[in-house]
DSSP file (Angstrom, degrees, kcal/mol; ACC not computed):
  #  RESIDUE AA STRUCTURE BP1 BP2  ACC     N-H-->O    O-->H-N    N-H-->O    O-->H-N    TCO  KAPPA ALPHA  PHI   PSI    X-CA   Y-CA   Z-CA
    1    1 A M              0   0    0      0, 0.0     2,-0.4     0, 0.0    27,-0.2   0.000 360.0 360.0 360.0 137.2   -1.8    9.7   30.9
    2    2 A T  E     -A   27   0A   0     25,-2.9    25,-2.9     2,-0.0     2,-0.3  -0.913 360.0-176.7-115.6 146.5    1.8    9.7   29.8
    3    3 A S  E     -A   26   0A   0     -2,-0.4     2,-0.4    23,-0.2    23,-0.3  -0.996  10.4-162.4-143.3 149.5    3.2   10.9   26.5
    4    4 A T  E     -A   25   0A   0     21,-2.7    21,-2.7    -2,-0.3     2,-0.5  -0.998   2.7-166.5-132.2 130.2    6.6   11.1   24.9
    5    5 A I  E     +A   24   0A   0     -2,-0.4     2,-0.3    19,-0.2    19,-0.2  -0.973  16.9 168.5-117.3 130.1    7.6   13.2   21.9
    6    6 A S  E     -A   23   0A   0     17,-2.7    17,-3.4    -2,-0.5     2,-0.3  -0.988  28.3-130.3-141.2 150.3   10.8   12.5   20.1
    7    7 A R  E     -A   22   0A   0     -2,-0.3     2,-0.3    15,-0.2    15,-0.2  -0.653  23.3-160.6 -92.0 153.3   12.5   13.5   16.9
    8    8 A F  E     -A   21   0A   0     13,-2.2    13,-1.8    -2,-0.3     3,-0.1  -0.977  17.0-114.3-135.3 153.1   14.0   11.0   14.5
    9    9 A D  E     -     0   0A   0     -2,-0.3    10,-0.2    11,-0.2    13,-0.0  -0.201  61.7 -52.9 -75.9 171.9   16.5   11.2   11.7
   10   10 A A  E     +     0   0A   0      8,-0.1     2,-0.3    10,-0.1    10,-0.3  -0.166  69.0 156.2 -52.5 130.3   15.7   10.7    8.0
   11   11 A T  E     -A   19   0A   0      8,-2.2     8,-2.5     6,-0.1     2,-0.4  -0.905  53.3 -65.8-146.0 170.2   13.9    7.4    7.4
   12   12 A L  E     -A   18   0A   0     -2,-0.3     6,-0.2     6,-0.2     8,-0.0  -0.477  51.9-158.0 -68.9 117.9   11.6    6.2    4.6
   13   13 A A    >   -     0   0    0      4,-2.9     3,-2.3    -2,-0.4    48,-0.1  -0.458  35.1 -98.3 -88.0 165.3    8.3    8.2    4.6
   14   14 A P  T 3  S+     0   0    0      0, 0.0    47,-0.1     0, 0.0    -1,-0.1   0.741 122.4  63.7 -57.0 -23.4    5.1    6.9    3.1
   15   15 A C  T 3  S-     0   0    0      2,-0.2     3,-0.1    45,-0.1    46,-0.1   0.584 119.0-109.6 -77.7  -8.8    5.8    9.0    0.0
   16   16 A G  S <  S+     0   0    0     -3,-2.3     2,-0.3     1,-0.4    -4,-0.1   0.488  83.4 107.4  95.8   3.7    8.9    6.9   -0.7
   17   17 A H  S    S-     0   0    0     -6,-0.1    -4,-2.9    -4,-0.0     2,-0.5  -0.761  75.8-101.8-112.6 160.5   11.5    9.5    0.2
   18   18 A Q  E     +A   12   0A   0     -2,-0.3     2,-0.3    -6,-0.2    -6,-0.2  -0.697  51.6 157.4 -82.4 125.1   13.8    9.9    3.1
   19   19 A H  E     -A   11   0A   0     -8,-2.5    -8,-2.2    -2,-0.5     2,-0.1  -0.993  34.2-132.2-145.9 149.5   12.6   12.5    5.7
   20   20 A D  E     +     0   0A   0     -2,-0.3    20,-3.0   -10,-0.3    21,-0.3  -0.335  39.4 143.5 -87.1-179.9   13.1   13.3    9.3
   21   21 A G  E     -AB   8  39A   0    -13,-1.8   -13,-2.2    18,-0.3     2,-0.4  -0.959  41.1 -71.6 177.1-158.3   10.2   13.9   11.7
   22   22 A E  E     -AB   7  38A   0     16,-2.6    16,-2.7    -2,-0.3     2,-0.4  -0.985  24.8-157.4-135.7 139.5    8.6   13.6   15.1
   23   23 A R  E     -AB   6  37A   0    -17,-3.4   -17,-2.7    -2,-0.4     2,-0.5  -0.968   6.9-170.1-119.7 131.4    7.0   10.7   16.9
   24   24 A C  E     -AB   5  36A   0     12,-2.8    12,-2.8    -2,-0.4     2,-0.5  -0.985   3.1-175.6-123.4 123.5    4.5   11.1   19.7
   25   25 A V  E     -AB   4  35A   0    -21,-2.7   -21,-2.7    -2,-0.5     2,-0.4  -0.979   4.3-179.1-120.5 127.3    3.4    8.2   21.9
   26   26 A A  E     -AB   3  34A   0      8,-2.8     8,-2.9    -2,-0.5     2,-0.4  -0.967   3.0-178.3-127.1 142.9    0.7    8.5   24.5
   27   27 A E  E     -AB   2  33A   0    -25,-2.9   -25,-2.9    -2,-0.4     6,-0.2  -0.998  10.3-154.0-141.5 134.7   -0.7    5.9   26.9
   28   28 A D    >   -     0   0    0      4,-2.0     3,-1.3    -2,-0.4    -2,-0.0  -0.526  36.1-100.4-101.2 175.9   -3.4    6.2   29.5
   29   29 A D  T 3  S+     0   0    0      1,-0.3    -1,-0.1    -2,-0.2    -2,-0.0   0.661 118.1  57.5 -70.4 -16.5   -3.9    4.1   32.6
   30   30 A Q  T 3  S-     0   0    0      2,-0.1    -1,-0.3     0, 0.0    -3,-0.0   0.452 123.6 -94.4 -95.4  -1.4   -6.5    1.8   31.0
   31   31 A G  S <  S+     0   0    0     -3,-1.3     2,-0.4     1,-0.3    -2,-0.1   0.469  71.9 145.9 107.6   1.2   -4.3    0.7   28.2
   32   32 A L        -     0   0    0     16,-0.0    -4,-2.0    20,-0.0     2,-0.4  -0.609  26.6-171.4 -72.1 126.0   -5.1    3.0   25.3
   33   33 A V  E     -BC  27  49A   0     16,-2.4    16,-3.3    -2,-0.4     2,-0.4  -0.984   6.9-175.3-123.8 128.2   -1.9    3.6   23.3
   34   34 A T  E     -BC  26  48A   0     -8,-2.9    -8,-2.8    -2,-0.4     2,-0.5  -0.986   2.7-175.1-123.8 129.1   -1.6    6.1   20.5
   35   35 A E  E     -BC  25  47A   0     12,-2.8    12,-2.5    -2,-0.4     2,-0.4  -0.990   3.7-178.0-123.2 124.5    1.4    6.6   18.3
   36   36 A Q  E     -BC  24  46A   0    -12,-2.8   -12,-2.8    -2,-0.5     2,-0.5  -0.987   5.0-168.7-123.5 129.5    1.5    9.4   15.8
   37   37 A V  E     -BC  23  45A   0      8,-2.7     8,-2.4    -2,-0.4     2,-0.5  -0.975   2.0-171.9-119.8 125.7    4.4   10.0   13.4
   38   38 A T  E     -BC  22  44A   0    -16,-2.7   -16,-2.6    -2,-0.5     6,-0.2  -0.975  10.1-152.2-120.0 122.8    4.7   13.1   11.4
   39   39 A F  E >   -B   21   0A   0      4,-2.9     3,-1.8    -2,-0.5   -18,-0.3  -0.585  27.2-114.8 -91.1 155.4    7.4   13.5    8.7
   40   40 A S  T 3  S+     0   0    0    -20,-3.0   -19,-0.1     1,-0.3    -1,-0.1   0.721 115.7  59.3 -62.2 -21.9    8.9   16.8    7.6
   41   41 A C  T 3  S-     0   0    0    -21,-0.3    -1,-0.3   -24,-0.1     3,-0.1   0.634 123.8-101.8 -80.4 -14.2    7.4   16.4    4.1
   42   42 A G  S <  S+     0   0    0     -3,-1.8    -2,-0.1     1,-0.4    22,-0.1   0.261  78.8 133.6 109.3 -10.8    3.9   16.2    5.6
   43   43 A C        -     0   0    0     -5,-0.1    -4,-2.9    19,-0.1    -1,-0.4  -0.362  33.9-174.8 -65.1 153.7    3.3   12.4    5.5
   44   44 A R  E     -CD  38  60A   0     16,-2.9    16,-2.9    -6,-0.2     2,-0.3  -0.998  19.8-162.2-152.0 153.6    1.9   10.9    8.7
   45   45 A T  E     -CD  37  59A   0     -8,-2.4    -8,-2.7    -2,-0.3     2,-0.4  -0.966   8.0-168.9-131.1 151.2    1.1    7.7   10.3
   46   46 A A  E     -CD  36  58A   0     12,-2.7    12,-2.8    -2,-0.3     2,-0.4  -0.999   5.0-175.4-141.4 139.1   -1.1    6.9   13.2
   47   47 A R  E     -CD  35  57A   0    -12,-2.5   -12,-2.8    -2,-0.4     2,-0.5  -0.982   4.5-174.4-136.0 122.9   -1.6    3.8   15.3
   48   48 A E  E     -CD  34  56A   0      8,-2.6     8,-2.4    -2,-0.4     2,-0.6  -0.975   7.5-166.3-119.8 125.4   -4.2    3.5   18.0
   49   49 A E  E     -CD  33  55A   0    -16,-3.3   -16,-2.4    -2,-0.5     6,-0.2  -0.953  20.8-150.4-110.5 116.0   -4.5    0.4   20.2
   50   50 A F    >   -     0   0    0      4,-2.9     3,-2.1    -2,-0.6   -16,-0.0  -0.271  28.1 -99.2 -86.5 169.2   -7.7    0.6   22.2
   51   51 A H  T 3  S+     0   0    0      1,-0.3    -1,-0.1     2,-0.1   -19,-0.0   0.780 121.6  54.8 -56.9 -31.6   -8.7   -0.9   25.6
   52   52 A D  T 3  S-     0   0    0      2,-0.1    -1,-0.3    22,-0.0     3,-0.1   0.414 121.6-104.1 -86.3   3.1  -10.3   -3.9   24.0
   53   53 A G  S <  S+     0   0    0     -3,-2.1    -2,-0.1     1,-0.3     2,-0.1   0.332  77.2 135.7  92.6  -7.2   -7.2   -4.8   22.1
   54   54 A S        -     0   0    0     20,-0.1    -4,-2.9    -5,-0.1     2,-0.4  -0.404  40.4-150.0 -73.6 155.0   -8.5   -3.6   18.7
   55   55 A V  E     -DE  49  72A   0     17,-2.5    17,-2.9    -6,-0.2     2,-0.5  -0.976  12.0-161.2-131.5 138.2   -6.1   -1.5   16.6
   56   56 A H  E     -DE  48  71A   0     -8,-2.4    -8,-2.6    -2,-0.4     2,-0.4  -0.987  12.0-171.1-117.7 128.6   -6.6    1.3   14.0
   57   57 A H  E     +DE  47  70A   0     13,-2.8    13,-2.5    -2,-0.5     2,-0.4  -0.982   5.1 179.2-124.3 127.1   -3.7    2.0   11.6
   58   58 A L  E     -DE  46  69A   0    -12,-2.8   -12,-2.7    -2,-0.4     2,-0.4  -0.993   7.8-176.1-131.7 132.8   -3.7    5.0    9.3
   59   59 A V  E     +DE  45  68A   0      9,-2.5     8,-2.8    -2,-0.4     9,-1.5  -0.995   7.4 176.9-129.8 125.6   -1.1    6.1    6.7
   60   60 A V  E     -DE  44  66A   0    -16,-2.9   -16,-2.9    -2,-0.4     6,-0.2  -0.994  19.6-138.9-130.0 131.5   -1.5    9.4    4.8
   61   61 A N    >   -     0   0    0      4,-2.3     3,-2.1    -2,-0.4     4,-0.0  -0.313  36.5 -94.8 -83.8 175.1    1.0   10.9    2.4
   62   62 A H  T 3  S+     0   0    0      1,-0.3    -1,-0.1     2,-0.1   -19,-0.1   0.587 124.5  61.0 -69.0  -9.1    2.0   14.5    2.1
   63   63 A K  T 3  S-     0   0    0      2,-0.1    -1,-0.3     0, 0.0     3,-0.1   0.235 119.8-109.9 -96.7  11.9   -0.6   15.0   -0.7
   64   64 A H    <   +     0   0    0     -3,-2.1     2,-0.5     1,-0.2    -2,-0.1   0.641  69.6 146.6  70.5  18.6   -3.3   13.9    1.8
   65   65 A K        -     0   0    0     -4,-0.0    -4,-2.3     1,-0.0     2,-0.6  -0.755  49.9-128.8 -86.3 126.8   -3.9   10.6    0.0
   66   66 A V  E     +E   60   0A   0     -2,-0.5    -6,-0.2    -6,-0.2     3,-0.1  -0.647  30.7 174.2 -76.0 118.9   -4.9    7.8    2.4
   67   67 A L  E     +     0   0A   0     -8,-2.8     2,-0.4    -2,-0.6    -7,-0.2   0.789  68.7  16.3 -94.7 -34.5   -2.6    4.9    1.7
   68   68 A V  E     +E   59   0A   0     -9,-1.5    -9,-2.5     2,-0.0    -1,-0.3  -0.996  53.8 165.1-141.9 134.0   -3.7    2.6    4.6
   69   69 A D  E     +E   58   0A   0     -2,-0.4     2,-0.3   -11,-0.2   -11,-0.2  -0.705  26.7 156.1-147.7  91.5   -6.8    2.8    6.8
   70   70 A E  E     -E   57   0A   0    -13,-2.5   -13,-2.8    -2,-0.2     2,-0.4  -0.882  27.1-161.5-124.8 149.5   -7.2   -0.6    8.6
   71   71 A E  E     -E   56   0A   0     -2,-0.3     2,-0.4   -15,-0.2   -15,-0.2  -0.995   5.7-164.7-128.1 138.2   -8.9   -1.8   11.8
   72   72 A F  E     -E   55   0A   0    -17,-2.9   -17,-2.5    -2,-0.4     2,-0.2  -0.980  20.6-126.7-121.4 132.9   -8.1   -5.0   13.5
   73   73 A R        -     0   0    0     -2,-0.4     2,-0.1   -19,-0.2   -20,-0.1  -0.524  22.1-123.5 -78.9 143.1  -10.4   -6.5   16.1
   74   74 A G              0   0    0     -2,-0.2   -21,-0.2     1,-0.1   -20,-0.1  -0.296 360.0 360.0 -76.3 169.0   -9.1   -7.4   19.6
   75   75 A E              0   0    0    -22,-0.1   -22,-0.1    -2,-0.1    -1,-0.1   0.433 360.0 360.0 -94.3 360.0   -9.4  -10.9   20.9
């Protein structure tokens, strides 16, 4: 499994304000890819692409309110 952690400058967070943060991307040898973005305000997003091609996307603001929780089936 490989993973990369990087910082990013202020960009639009799910709460609608500009915040910097950290992005972590991990990938295993079978094709699972996970991207997690955490903003300095506490907002976060997560995207998981599974081995079968299906995708789970989650967006949570800094008040812990789930804004998006979607799953897409692979082909």
